[in-house]
C-alpha positions as CSV (number, residue, x, y, z in Angstrom):
1,M,-78.5,-64.5,44.6
2,F,-79.4,-61.1,43.2
3,K,-77.0,-58.8,41.4
4,N,-77.0,-55.3,39.9
5,G,-80.1,-54.3,41.8
6,Y,-81.0,-51.1,43.5
7,Y,-81.4,-52.7,46.9
8,S,-78.2,-54.9,46.7
9,W,-76.6,-52.9,49.5
10,L,-79.6,-53.6,51.8
11,I,-79.6,-57.3,51.0
12,A,-75.8,-57.6,51.6
13,A,-76.2,-55.8,54.9
14,M,-78.8,-58.3,55.9
15,A,-76.5,-61.2,54.9
16,C,-79.4,-62.6,52.8
17,V,-78.6,-64.9,49.9
18,L,-81.4,-65.8,47.5
19,T,-81.1,-69.6,47.3
20,I,-83.3,-72.4,46.2
21,H,-82.5,-75.3,48.5
22,A,-82.2,-78.8,47.0
23,E,-83.1,-80.5,50.2
24,A,-86.1,-78.3,51.1
25,A,-89.7,-79.3,50.3
26,V,-91.3,-77.1,47.7
27,S,-94.8,-76.1,48.5
28,V,-97.6,-73.8,47.3
29,N,-98.2,-70.4,48.8
30,G,-96.5,-70.8,52.1
31,V,-97.9,-74.2,53.0
32,S,-96.1,-77.4,54.0
33,G,-92.6,-76.2,54.8
34,E,-92.4,-73.0,52.8
35,D,-90.4,-70.2,54.4
36,D,-93.3,-68.1,55.6
37,D,-91.4,-65.0,56.7
38,G,-90.9,-63.9,53.1
39,M,-87.1,-63.6,53.5
40,P,-84.3,-65.7,51.9
41,P,-83.3,-68.5,51.9
42,F,-86.2,-69.6,49.7
43,E,-87.6,-73.0,48.9
44,S,-89.4,-72.4,45.7
45,V,-88.7,-70.5,42.4
46,Q,-92.0,-68.7,42.6
47,Q,-91.4,-67.4,46.1
48,A,-87.9,-66.2,45.2
49,V,-89.2,-64.4,42.1
50,I,-91.9,-62.5,44.0
51,Y,-89.4,-61.4,46.6
52,A,-87.0,-60.2,43.9
53,I,-89.8,-58.2,42.2
54,D,-90.9,-56.7,45.5
55,N,-87.3,-55.6,46.2
56,G,-86.6,-54.0,42.8
57,E,-84.3,-56.8,41.6
58,N,-84.2,-58.4,38.1
59,E,-82.4,-61.7,38.6
60,V,-82.9,-65.0,40.5
61,T,-80.3,-67.7,40.5
62,L,-80.9,-71.3,41.1
63,D,-78.1,-72.3,43.5
64,A,-78.8,-76.0,43.8
65,N,-78.7,-79.0,41.5
66,D,-82.1,-80.5,42.4
67,I,-85.2,-78.3,42.6
68,S,-88.8,-79.3,42.9
69,G,-90.8,-77.3,40.5
70,W,-91.9,-73.7,40.4
71,S,-94.0,-74.4,43.5
72,F,-97.0,-72.9,41.7
73,R,-97.4,-70.5,38.8
74,L,-95.5,-67.4,37.6
75,L,-98.5,-65.7,36.1
76,N,-99.9,-62.1,36.2
77,N,-103.5,-62.8,37.1
78,E,-103.4,-64.9,40.3
79,A,-104.9,-63.0,43.2
80,Q,-102.5,-64.3,45.9
81,L,-99.3,-64.7,43.8
82,N,-99.6,-61.9,41.3
83,P,-96.0,-60.9,40.4
84,Q,-96.0,-57.4,39.0
85,W,-93.3,-58.0,36.4
86,P,-91.0,-54.9,36.0
87,D,-90.3,-53.3,32.6
88,G,-87.1,-54.7,30.9
89,T,-85.6,-58.1,31.4
90,F,-86.1,-60.4,34.3
91,T,-83.8,-63.5,34.4
92,I,-84.1,-66.8,36.1
93,R,-80.8,-68.7,35.6
94,A,-78.5,-71.4,36.9
95,G,-76.3,-70.2,39.7
96,D,-72.5,-70.2,39.0
97,G,-71.2,-73.7,39.4
98,F,-74.6,-75.4,39.5
99,S,-76.4,-77.6,37.0
100,P,-80.0,-77.2,38.2
101,V,-82.7,-79.8,37.3
102,V,-86.2,-78.5,38.1
103,T,-88.5,-81.5,38.5
104,G,-92.3,-81.4,38.2
105,G,-94.5,-80.1,35.4
106,N,-97.1,-77.6,34.5
107,N,-94.7,-74.7,35.2
108,Y,-96.5,-71.6,34.1
109,L,-94.6,-68.5,32.8
110,C,-97.2,-66.1,31.5
111,P,-96.4,-62.4,31.7
112,H,-98.8,-61.6,28.9
113,D,-100.2,-58.5,30.6
114,F,-96.8,-57.0,30.7
115,P,-95.7,-56.4,27.1
116,N,-92.7,-54.3,28.2
117,T,-91.2,-57.3,30.2
118,T,-89.2,-60.2,28.8
119,I,-88.6,-63.2,31.1
120,V,-85.4,-65.1,30.4
121,L,-84.7,-68.6,31.5
122,E,-81.1,-69.7,31.2
123,G,-78.8,-72.6,31.8
124,F,-80.9,-75.2,33.6
125,T,-83.1,-78.3,32.9
126,I,-86.8,-78.8,33.4
127,D,-87.6,-82.5,33.8
128,S,-91.4,-83.1,33.7
129,T,-94.0,-85.8,33.6
130,T,-96.7,-83.4,32.4
131,F,-96.3,-80.1,30.4
132,G,-92.8,-78.9,30.9
133,L,-93.3,-75.1,30.5
134,I,-96.6,-73.3,29.7
135,T,-96.0,-69.8,28.3
136,S,-97.4,-66.6,26.9
137,G,-96.1,-63.0,26.7
138,N,-92.4,-62.3,26.0
139,V,-90.3,-65.2,27.0
140,T,-86.8,-66.3,26.1
141,L,-85.2,-69.7,26.7
142,R,-81.4,-69.9,26.4
143,D,-79.1,-72.9,26.9
144,M,-82.0,-74.9,28.4
145,E,-83.1,-78.5,28.3
146,I,-86.8,-79.5,28.7
147,V,-87.5,-83.2,29.0
148,V,-91.0,-84.8,29.1
149,T,-91.2,-88.5,30.0
150,S,-95.0,-89.1,30.1
151,G,-97.8,-89.9,27.8
152,G,-101.1,-88.1,27.6
153,G,-100.1,-85.7,24.9
154,H,-98.0,-83.5,27.2
155,A,-95.6,-81.2,25.4
156,C,-92.3,-79.7,26.4
157,L,-93.7,-76.3,25.6
158,L,-97.3,-75.3,25.4
159,S,-98.9,-72.0,24.4
160,N,-102.0,-72.7,22.4
161,V,-104.8,-72.6,25.0
162,N,-106.6,-69.2,24.7
163,G,-107.9,-69.1,28.3
164,T,-107.5,-67.5,31.7
165,N,-103.8,-68.3,32.1
166,I,-102.7,-68.1,28.5
167,H,-104.0,-65.5,26.1
168,F,-102.8,-63.7,23.0
169,Q,-101.1,-60.4,23.2
170,P,-100.1,-58.7,19.9
171,G,-96.3,-58.2,19.5
172,T,-95.2,-60.8,22.0
173,K,-92.5,-63.4,21.2
174,L,-91.3,-66.8,22.4
175,K,-87.6,-67.0,21.6
176,V,-85.7,-70.3,22.1
177,E,-81.9,-70.5,21.6
178,N,-79.4,-73.3,21.9
179,T,-82.0,-75.4,23.7
180,V,-82.8,-79.2,23.7
181,L,-86.4,-80.1,23.7
182,R,-86.8,-83.9,24.2
183,R,-89.7,-86.3,24.5
184,V,-88.8,-89.8,25.8
185,N,-91.2,-92.8,25.5
186,A,-94.1,-90.3,25.3
187,A,-96.6,-89.7,22.6
188,G,-97.4,-86.1,21.6
189,S,-95.8,-83.0,20.3
190,I,-92.7,-81.3,21.6
191,M,-94.1,-77.8,21.1
192,V,-97.8,-76.8,20.7
193,G,-98.3,-73.2,19.8
194,G,-100.7,-70.8,18.2
195,H,-102.2,-68.5,20.9
196,G,-99.7,-67.5,23.5
197,H,-97.3,-65.4,21.4
198,Q,-97.4,-63.3,18.2
199,S,-94.2,-64.9,17.0
200,Y,-92.1,-67.9,17.7
201,E,-88.4,-68.1,17.0
202,F,-86.2,-71.2,17.4
203,R,-82.4,-71.0,16.7
204,N,-79.8,-73.7,17.0
205,C,-82.1,-76.0,18.9
206,Q,-82.5,-79.8,19.0
207,F,-85.9,-81.4,18.8
208,I,-85.7,-85.1,19.9
209,S,-88.6,-87.5,20.0
210,D,-88.9,-91.3,19.8
211,S,-92.7,-91.1,19.7
212,S,-94.7,-92.1,16.6
213,G,-97.4,-89.5,17.4
214,P,-98.0,-86.1,15.7
215,S,-95.4,-83.6,14.4
216,V,-93.0,-82.4,17.1
217,L,-93.7,-78.8,16.3
218,T,-97.4,-78.2,16.0
219,F,-98.8,-74.7,15.4
220,A,-102.6,-74.6,15.1
221,G,-105.1,-72.2,16.5
222,D,-107.4,-73.6,19.2
223,E,-110.7,-73.3,17.3
224,T,-112.7,-74.4,20.3
225,V,-112.0,-71.2,22.1
226,G,-111.4,-68.7,19.3
227,T,-110.0,-68.2,15.9
228,A,-106.4,-68.9,15.0
229,E,-104.1,-65.9,15.6
230,D,-101.6,-64.6,13.0
231,V,-98.5,-66.5,14.2
232,D,-95.1,-66.0,12.7
233,L,-92.7,-68.9,13.0
234,T,-88.9,-68.8,12.5
235,V,-86.8,-72.0,12.7
236,V,-83.1,-71.6,11.9
237,G,-80.1,-73.9,12.3
238,C,-82.1,-76.6,14.2
239,T,-81.9,-80.4,14.1
240,F,-85.0,-82.6,14.3
241,D,-84.1,-86.2,15.4
242,V,-87.6,-87.6,15.4
243,A,-89.5,-90.8,14.8
244,T,-92.3,-89.0,13.0
245,G,-93.1,-85.6,11.5
246,A,-91.2,-82.5,12.2
247,L,-93.5,-79.5,11.6
248,N,-97.3,-78.8,11.2
249,Y,-97.7,-75.1,10.6
250,S,-101.3,-74.1,10.1
251,A,-101.8,-71.5,12.8
252,A,-102.0,-68.5,10.5
253,D,-105.0,-67.8,8.4
254,S,-104.3,-64.4,6.9
255,S,-101.8,-62.6,4.8
256,T,-99.8,-61.2,7.7
257,A,-98.0,-64.2,9.2
258,G,-95.4,-66.6,7.7
259,L,-92.8,-69.3,8.1
260,E,-89.0,-68.9,7.8
261,F,-87.4,-72.4,7.8
262,V,-83.6,-72.1,7.1
263,N,-80.5,-74.3,7.6
264,N,-82.4,-77.1,9.3
265,V,-81.7,-80.8,9.3
266,V,-84.7,-83.1,9.6
267,L,-83.9,-86.7,10.5
268,S,-87.1,-88.7,10.5
269,A,-87.2,-92.4,11.2
270,G,-90.5,-92.5,9.3
271,E,-92.5,-94.2,12.1
272,H,-95.7,-92.1,11.6
273,S,-98.7,-93.5,13.5
274,T,-100.9,-92.2,10.7
275,A,-100.3,-91.3,7.1
276,A,-98.7,-87.9,7.2
277,P,-95.9,-85.7,5.7
278,V,-92.7,-84.8,7.5
279,V,-93.4,-81.1,7.1
280,A,-97.1,-80.0,6.6
281,L,-98.2,-76.4,5.7
282,G,-101.8,-75.5,5.9
283,N,-104.1,-72.4,5.7
284,N,-103.1,-69.1,4.2
285,H,-100.2,-67.0,5.4
286,A,-97.8,-64.5,4.1
287,A,-94.8,-65.2,2.0
288,S,-92.9,-68.1,3.5
289,R,-89.8,-70.0,2.6
290,I,-88.0,-73.2,3.2
291,V,-84.4,-72.9,2.1
292,H,-81.1,-74.6,2.6
293,S,-82.6,-77.5,4.6
294,T,-81.9,-81.2,4.5
295,F,-84.7,-83.8,4.9
296,R,-83.4,-87.3,5.6
297,V,-86.0,-90.1,6.0
298,Q,-85.0,-93.6,7.0
299,G,-88.4,-95.4,7.1
300,T,-91.6,-95.7,5.1
301,A,-94.3,-96.3,7.7
302,N,-97.1,-93.9,6.7
303,V,-94.8,-91.2,5.3
304,T,-96.7,-89.6,2.4
305,S,-94.2,-86.9,1.5
306,L,-91.4,-84.8,2.9
307,V,-93.0,-81.4,2.4
308,N,-96.7,-81.0,1.8
309,L,-98.9,-77.9,1.0
310,A,-102.4,-78.7,2.1
311,A,-105.4,-78.3,0.0
312,T,-106.6,-75.4,2.2
313,M,-103.6,-73.3,1.0
314,T,-105.2,-71.5,-2.0
315,T,-103.2,-68.3,-2.1
316,T,-100.1,-68.7,0.0
317,P,-96.7,-68.0,-1.7
318,I,-94.1,-70.5,-0.6
319,N,-90.4,-70.4,-1.8
320,L,-88.7,-73.8,-1.5
321,S,-85.1,-73.6,-2.7
322,N,-81.6,-75.1,-2.2
323,S,-82.9,-78.0,-0.2
324,L,-81.9,-81.6,-0.2
325,F,-84.5,-84.4,-0.2
326,D,-82.6,-87.5,0.9
327,A,-85.0,-90.5,0.9
328,P,-83.6,-93.3,-1.2
329,I,-86.7,-95.5,-0.4
330,A,-89.4,-96.5,-2.8
331,G,-92.9,-94.9,-2.5
332,I,-92.2,-91.6,-0.7
333,A,-93.0,-88.3,-2.4
334,G,-90.6,-85.3,-2.2
335,V,-92.8,-82.2,-2.4
336,S,-96.5,-82.6,-2.7
337,V,-99.3,-80.0,-3.3
338,G,-102.9,-80.7,-2.3
339,D,-104.5,-79.8,-5.6
340,A,-103.8,-77.9,-8.8
341,G,-105.1,-74.7,-7.4
342,Q,-102.0,-74.4,-5.1
343,A,-99.4,-75.3,-7.7
344,G,-99.0,-71.7,-8.7
345,A,-98.2,-70.7,-5.1
346,L,-95.1,-72.8,-5.0
347,T,-91.9,-71.3,-6.3
348,G,-88.2,-72.1,-5.9
349,D,-85.0,-73.3,-7.5
350,A,-82.0,-75.6,-7.1
351,N,-83.5,-78.4,-5.0
352,A,-81.8,-81.8,-5.1
353,Y,-83.7,-85.1,-4.9
354,N,-81.9,-88.4,-3.9
355,M,-85.0,-90.6,-4.1
356,E,-87.4,-92.3,-6.4
357,T,-87.4,-89.4,-8.9
358,D,-90.8,-90.2,-10.4
359,H,-92.2,-89.1,-7.0
360,A,-90.0,-86.0,-6.6
361,Y,-93.0,-83.7,-7.2
362,Q,-96.7,-84.5,-6.9
363,V,-99.9,-82.5,-7.4
364,A,-103.1,-83.9,-6.1
365,G,-101.4,-87.2,-5.6
366,A,-100.2,-87.5,-9.3
367,D,-96.5,-87.5,-10.2
368,Q,-95.3,-84.6,-12.2
369,G,-92.7,-85.0,-14.9
370,N,-91.5,-81.5,-14.5
371,G,-90.7,-79.8,-11.2
372,F,-91.8,-76.4,-9.9
373,E,-88.2,-75.1,-9.8
374,A,-87.4,-72.0,-12.0
375,A,-84.3,-73.3,-13.7
376,N,-82.3,-75.9,-11.8
377,R,-83.5,-79.2,-10.5
378,Y,-81.1,-82.0,-9.6
379,L,-82.3,-85.6,-9.6
380,Q,-80.6,-88.8,-8.6
381,N,-82.9,-91.9,-8.8
382,A,-82.3,-94.0,-5.7
383,T,-84.3,-96.6,-3.9
384,N,-81.3,-98.5,-2.7
385,G,-80.8,-96.9,0.7
386,V,-77.6,-95.0,-0.3
387,Y,-77.8,-91.5,1.2
388,I,-76.1,-88.3,0.3
389,S,-76.1,-87.2,3.9
390,D,-74.7,-89.0,7.0
391,V,-76.8,-90.0,10.0
392,N,-76.4,-86.4,11.3
393,G,-77.6,-84.9,8.1
394,R,-74.2,-83.7,7.1
395,I,-72.8,-84.0,3.5
396,T,-70.8,-87.1,2.7
397,A,-68.3,-87.8,-0.1
398,N,-71.4,-89.1,-2.0
399,A,-72.5,-85.5,-2.5
400,T,-71.7,-84.4,-6.0
401,L,-75.5,-83.9,-6.5
402,V,-75.5,-80.9,-4.1
403,V,-72.0,-79.4,-3.9
404,G,-71.7,-75.9,-5.4
405,R,-75.2,-76.0,-7.0
406,A,-77.2,-73.6,-4.8
407,V,-78.6,-70.4,-6.1
408,A,-78.7,-67.0,-4.5
409,V,-81.8,-66.3,-2.2
410,T,-83.1,-63.2,-0.6
411,P,-82.5,-62.6,2.3
412,A,-79.1,-64.3,1.7
413,V,-78.0,-67.3,3.8
414,T,-74.4,-66.7,4.7
415,T,-73.7,-69.6,7.1
416,D,-74.7,-73.2,7.4
417,I,-76.2,-75.2,10.3
418,D,-72.7,-75.4,11.9
419,G,-71.9,-71.7,11.5
420,E,-69.5,-72.3,8.6
421,S,-69.6,-69.5,6.1
422,R,-71.3,-69.8,2.7
423,P,-70.2,-70.2,0.1
424,Q,-67.0,-72.2,0.4
425,G,-66.5,-72.1,-3.4
426,P,-68.0,-70.3,-6.3
427,A,-71.5,-71.2,-5.1
428,S,-73.1,-72.6,-1.9
429,D,-74.0,-76.2,-1.4
430,I,-77.6,-77.4,-1.5
431,G,-78.9,-78.4,1.9
432,A,-78.2,-77.4,5.5
433,D,-74.5,-78.3,5.4
434,E,-71.7,-76.6,3.6
435,V,-68.6,-78.6,3.0
436,A,-65.8,-76.6,4.7
437,E,-63.1,-76.9,2.0
438,A,-61.5,-74.4,-0.3
439,G,-63.3,-74.5,-3.6
440,G,-66.3,-76.4,-2.2
441,G,-64.9,-79.8,-3.2
442,V,-65.6,-83.1,-1.5
443,T,-62.4,-84.9,-2.1
444,G,-61.1,-84.3,1.4
445,A,-62.6,-85.0,4.8
446,A,-65.9,-83.2,5.4
447,R,-66.5,-82.0,9.0
448,W,-69.3,-83.6,11.1
449,T,-70.8,-81.5,13.9
450,T,-73.5,-82.8,16.2
451,F,-75.5,-80.9,18.9
452,E,-75.0,-83.6,21.5
């Protein structure tokens, strides 16, 4: 249904309700059962969106629990479909009382020629056997779930093909909030970005994958069709529950883009298909930081390190502070730098290592007796499988290594991954989780919060 639109009185008078019917066949461009008269009720998301735009409305609701795909594409360059997106916000959301599941993949949402428009998807699930959602332009996902259950390298989100349907528009953003992105029994990344948007922002999201393929967040320019764009990436308050790597950020190659990785929990089963780090940073980009994050690795298969600065990063400043490296398994490096030339680009303070401490910091594959931290570095030699964090990456009673030992960072981090305020005592705790007790102690029961 529409609401708050200029033509609401006309639609009410016509007794028209914009509805996507669960039992109706979804087709393409009015073929095979589509409602050809252009009036509601509608049988595809795409048809309903075009009708809304043509009638001055800015919202479509999905008033069914089972919906078969977009029907075709929501682009801005298809001769027959061609929605002329209005300025402002256009919302496609779950109808009140419904829990829509949109089945079918390769759902395009690409308003890149309309920089004054933001498309919001809210409150429903996309269940795909190919690419879940293909995006460019200004797009926001809120309270969504995207599930991919096929192989072939299909991602939940795709925006790195610089071509006819996806192309770079300066100033555009993909923003993802309170959303679950899941790959089930399927090799490939969860998100592949680098061309469709100027910046990417993930807040309070879950990334879940049982695949031993590449990193679940991959940001790399498609060099076959053009140079990598300057892509900013923000990841805050997210949980990675993955079999393999969490992030490969190498899309930027200039001094204007950077990474903000704050209050994240990375749970890796260590089942990499090839030798690789859990978080890999490549190329040159602007000042980036990884702060107040927890890296918990439970396996050793081909895990080279938890955070790696590649040999191509010759000038990039990276601040890595207040983070917990929880990998009490022999043979894994904590932080590694590709060669000595990059060592000066790595700064930070107050990191904690519960692992084989000889490997806490490596340069060009060689263990370093001293760390890169400015003043504070906390080591607890452990190869016995005894973790500081629990299976959700939250602090346990074993956590004296991290409690109250963080240093101040700029910009300040005033909450933890669960929204608890920092600090709870004289100083914040290292890692993504702050123990919610007066004084910051760990003698009482810590709180566990999952995103499930």
